C-alpha positions as CSV (number, residue, x, y, z in Angstrom):
1,X,297.5,91.2,142.4
2,X,301.1,92.4,142.9
3,X,303.5,92.8,140.0
4,X,305.7,90.0,141.4
5,X,302.8,87.5,141.3
6,X,301.9,88.7,137.8
7,X,305.4,87.8,136.6
8,X,305.1,84.4,138.3
9,X,301.7,83.7,136.7
10,X,303.2,84.4,133.2
11,X,306.1,82.2,134.0
12,X,304.0,79.3,135.2
13,X,301.8,79.6,132.1
14,X,304.9,79.4,129.9
15,X,306.1,76.3,131.8
16,X,302.8,74.6,131.1
17,X,303.2,75.4,127.4
18,X,306.5,73.7,127.6
19,X,304.9,70.4,128.5
20,X,303.0,70.4,125.1
21,X,305.8,68.7,123.1
22,X,306.3,65.9,125.7
23,X,302.6,65.3,125.9
24,X,302.3,65.0,122.2
25,X,304.9,62.1,122.2
26,X,302.2,60.0,123.9
27,X,299.7,60.7,121.1
28,X,299.3,58.4,118.1
29,X,301.6,59.7,115.3
30,X,298.9,59.3,112.7
31,X,297.1,62.5,113.8
32,X,298.1,65.6,111.9
33,X,299.6,68.3,114.1
34,X,297.2,71.0,112.8
35,X,294.3,68.7,113.8
36,X,295.8,68.5,117.2
37,X,296.0,72.3,117.4
38,X,292.4,72.7,116.3
39,X,291.3,70.1,118.9
40,X,293.1,71.7,121.8
41,X,291.8,75.2,121.0
42,X,288.2,73.8,120.8
43,X,288.5,72.0,124.1
44,X,290.2,74.8,125.8
45,X,287.9,77.6,124.5
46,X,284.5,75.9,124.3
47,X,284.8,74.2,127.8
48,X,285.5,77.5,129.5
49,X,282.8,79.4,127.5
50,X,280.1,76.8,128.4
51,X,281.0,76.9,132.1
52,X,281.0,80.7,132.2
53,X,277.6,80.8,130.4
54,X,276.1,78.3,132.7
55,X,277.4,80.2,135.8
56,X,276.4,83.5,134.1
57,X,279.9,84.8,134.8
58,X,280.3,86.4,131.4
59,X,278.9,89.7,130.2
60,X,279.0,90.6,126.5
61,X,277.8,94.2,127.0
62,X,280.5,96.6,126.1
63,X,282.8,93.7,125.1
64,X,286.0,94.8,123.2
65,X,285.1,92.8,120.1
66,X,287.6,94.5,117.8
67,X,290.6,93.6,119.9
68,X,289.1,90.1,120.6
69,X,288.8,89.4,116.9
70,X,292.4,90.5,116.3
71,X,293.6,88.2,119.1
72,X,291.5,85.3,117.9
73,X,292.7,85.6,114.3
74,X,296.3,85.9,115.5
75,X,296.0,82.7,117.6
76,X,294.3,80.8,114.8
77,X,296.9,81.7,112.1
78,X,299.7,81.2,114.7
79,X,298.6,77.5,115.0
80,X,298.8,77.1,111.2
81,X,302.1,78.8,110.8
82,X,303.8,77.1,113.8
83,X,302.7,73.6,113.0
84,X,303.5,74.1,109.3
85,X,307.0,75.4,110.1
86,X,307.6,72.5,112.4
87,X,306.7,70.1,109.5
88,X,309.1,71.9,107.1
89,X,312.1,72.7,109.4
90,X,311.7,70.2,112.2
91,X,310.7,70.7,115.9
92,X,314.0,72.2,116.9
93,X,314.4,75.0,114.4
94,X,310.6,75.7,114.2
95,X,310.3,76.1,117.9
96,X,313.4,78.1,118.6
97,X,312.8,80.6,115.7
98,X,309.2,81.1,116.7
99,X,309.7,81.5,120.5
100,X,313.0,83.2,120.1
101,X,311.8,85.8,117.7
102,X,308.6,86.6,119.6
103,X,310.2,88.9,122.3
104,X,312.1,90.8,119.6
105,X,308.9,91.4,117.6
106,X,307.1,92.3,120.8
107,X,309.6,95.0,121.7
108,X,309.6,96.4,118.1
109,X,305.8,96.5,118.0
110,X,305.6,98.3,121.3
111,X,308.2,100.8,120.1
112,X,306.5,101.4,116.8
113,X,302.8,101.4,117.8
114,X,302.9,102.5,121.4
115,X,306.0,104.7,121.2
116,X,307.4,102.8,124.2
117,X,311.2,102.3,124.0
118,X,312.5,98.9,125.2
119,X,314.2,99.1,128.6
120,X,317.8,98.1,129.2
121,X,316.5,95.3,131.4
122,X,314.3,94.0,128.6
123,X,317.1,94.2,126.1
124,X,319.5,92.3,128.5
125,X,316.9,89.6,129.4
126,X,315.8,89.1,125.8
127,X,319.4,88.9,124.6
128,X,320.3,86.2,127.2
129,X,317.2,84.3,126.4
130,X,317.5,84.3,122.7
131,X,321.2,83.3,122.9
132,X,320.1,80.5,125.3
133,X,317.5,79.3,122.8
134,X,320.2,79.2,120.0
135,X,322.6,77.2,122.2
136,X,319.9,74.9,123.4
137,X,319.3,73.3,120.0
138,X,322.8,73.4,118.6
139,X,323.2,69.7,119.2
140,X,320.2,68.6,117.2
141,X,321.1,66.4,114.1
142,X,319.3,66.1,110.8
143,X,317.8,69.6,110.8
144,X,316.5,70.8,107.4
145,X,316.8,74.6,107.1
146,X,313.9,75.3,104.8
147,X,313.6,79.0,103.9
148,X,309.8,78.8,103.7
149,X,309.7,77.0,107.1
150,X,311.9,79.7,108.6
151,X,309.6,82.4,107.2
152,X,306.6,80.7,108.7
153,X,308.4,80.4,112.1
154,X,309.1,84.1,112.0
155,X,305.5,84.8,111.1
156,X,304.4,82.7,114.0
157,X,306.6,84.6,116.4
158,X,305.3,87.9,115.0
159,X,301.7,86.7,115.5
160,X,302.3,85.6,119.1
161,X,303.8,89.0,119.9
162,X,300.8,90.7,118.2
163,X,298.4,88.4,120.1
164,X,300.0,89.4,123.4
165,X,299.7,93.1,122.6
166,X,296.0,93.0,121.5
167,X,295.1,90.6,124.3
168,X,296.4,93.1,126.7
169,X,293.9,95.6,125.3
170,X,291.1,93.0,125.9
171,X,292.3,92.4,129.4
172,X,292.0,96.1,130.2
173,X,288.2,95.8,129.8
174,X,287.4,92.2,130.8
175,X,288.7,89.5,133.2
176,X,291.3,86.9,132.2
177,X,289.0,83.9,132.2
178,X,286.2,85.3,130.0
179,X,288.8,86.8,127.7
180,X,290.5,83.4,127.2
181,X,287.2,81.6,126.7
182,X,285.9,84.0,124.0
183,X,289.2,84.4,122.1
184,X,290.0,80.7,122.0
185,X,286.4,79.7,121.1
186,X,286.6,82.1,118.2
187,X,290.0,80.7,117.2
188,X,288.6,77.2,117.4
189,X,285.7,78.0,115.1
190,X,288.2,79.3,112.6
191,X,290.2,76.1,112.8
192,X,287.4,73.5,112.9
193,X,287.5,72.9,109.1
194,X,291.0,71.5,109.5
195,X,289.6,68.6,111.5
196,X,287.9,67.5,108.3
197,X,290.8,68.3,105.9
198,X,293.6,66.5,107.7
199,X,294.3,63.0,109.1
200,X,292.7,62.4,112.5
201,X,293.0,58.6,112.8
202,X,293.7,57.8,116.4
203,X,292.3,61.0,117.8
204,X,289.3,59.2,119.3
205,X,291.3,56.4,121.0
206,X,291.7,56.4,124.7
207,X,295.3,57.8,124.5
208,X,294.4,60.3,121.8
209,X,291.5,61.7,123.9
210,X,293.5,61.8,127.1
211,X,296.4,63.8,125.5
212,X,294.0,66.2,123.7
213,X,292.1,66.8,127.0
214,X,295.4,67.6,128.7
215,X,296.5,69.8,125.9
216,X,293.2,71.6,125.8
217,X,292.6,72.1,129.6
218,X,296.1,72.3,131.1
219,X,298.3,73.7,128.3
220,X,295.6,75.9,126.8
221,X,292.9,76.9,129.3
222,X,294.9,77.0,132.5
223,X,298.2,78.2,130.9
224,X,296.6,81.1,129.0
225,X,294.4,82.1,132.0
226,X,297.6,82.4,134.0
227,X,299.4,84.2,131.2
228,X,296.5,86.6,130.7
229,X,296.1,87.3,134.4
230,X,299.7,88.2,134.7
231,X,299.7,90.2,131.4
232,X,297.2,92.6,133.0
233,X,300.0,94.2,135.1
234,X,303.2,93.8,133.2
235,X,304.4,95.0,129.7
236,X,303.6,92.7,126.8
237,X,307.3,92.6,125.8
238,X,308.2,91.3,129.3
239,X,305.5,88.7,129.1
240,X,306.7,87.5,125.8
241,X,310.3,87.2,127.1
242,X,309.1,85.2,130.1
243,X,307.4,82.9,127.6
244,X,310.9,81.7,126.7
245,X,310.5,79.4,129.7
246,X,308.6,77.2,127.3
247,X,311.6,75.9,125.4
248,X,313.5,75.6,128.7
249,X,310.8,73.4,130.1
250,X,310.6,71.4,126.9
251,X,314.3,70.7,127.0
252,X,314.3,69.6,130.6
253,X,311.3,67.3,130.0
254,X,312.9,65.8,126.9
255,X,315.8,64.6,129.1
256,X,313.7,63.5,132.1
257,X,310.7,62.0,130.4
258,X,311.5,61.3,126.7
259,X,315.1,60.2,127.4
260,X,316.9,62.6,125.0
261,X,320.5,63.7,125.8
262,X,321.7,67.2,125.9
263,X,325.4,68.2,125.5
264,X,327.3,70.9,127.4
265,X,326.3,73.5,124.9
266,X,322.6,72.9,125.4
267,X,323.0,73.0,129.2
268,X,324.8,76.3,128.7
269,X,321.7,77.5,126.7
270,X,319.4,76.4,129.5
271,X,321.5,78.4,132.0
272,X,321.3,81.5,129.8
273,X,317.6,81.1,129.4
274,X,317.1,80.8,133.1
275,X,319.4,83.9,133.5
276,X,317.3,86.0,131.2
277,X,314.1,84.9,133.0
278,X,315.6,85.7,136.4
279,X,316.9,89.1,135.3
280,X,313.4,90.1,134.1
281,X,311.5,88.7,137.1
282,X,313.9,90.1,139.7
283,X,313.9,93.5,138.0
284,X,310.1,93.5,138.2
285,X,310.3,92.7,141.9
286,X,312.7,95.6,142.5
287,X,310.5,98.0,140.5
288,X,307.6,97.0,142.7
289,X,309.6,97.7,145.9
290,X,310.8,101.0,144.5
291,X,307.2,102.1,143.7
292,X,306.2,101.2,147.2
293,X,308.9,103.4,148.7
294,X,308.2,106.5,146.6
């Protein structure tokens, strides 16, 4: 798979993540967000794992269990921190701090652990995208800036960046689909107790089941398979920056589907987000052409 296609896969995966918020608006509001997170991971992980086991397309010999465990723990705790931060600070602040901080943490982790200095292109793309995220949500009213919630959002961003890094190590040894199946199944097992601790009324209704199936299959299984497949050939910091397409998609869908209105500042933020994504994607394309010529 070419590097250009790899960037595209990561971008499409992030776009699918961006539909999560809109999909949740169709779910009964009596269901606790963390119960939704546990359900989507269970459906996304277990369904893939069962299919792969039946088709005998998964081989556990020489499996990178250590990296897999780190990735699973990161994703499980990410669900808790993210949904908790949203409850404390609101969707706008919780989302923008989490997604906006992830590429910064990713570049720092690569620099400290892998001794890989961030490139100028990454710095430019990340700066544009983060400023875009900030502008995007400036028009939100009634936001409560809770210090604990902000800390949880930053923790979620750090964990997503760490998940991307350790997941890349898993993908060096196994294919994307088995990796997603095992990591998310392990994460789901860690979160299953929350289904018994939090409110789940309405989860087993027709609407609840439909939304959870969409979240589990489309925004989890398919999205993370695309993200993981692309991650095999591009730096984790670049993948995390491209994941900023998530709030971009969420903003657009909030206008088209939910009926929210965005002011000029927010549309400027969308433009900057798109600019950061294009800078990173087009630079990857030029790098590929350069490598072919040399």
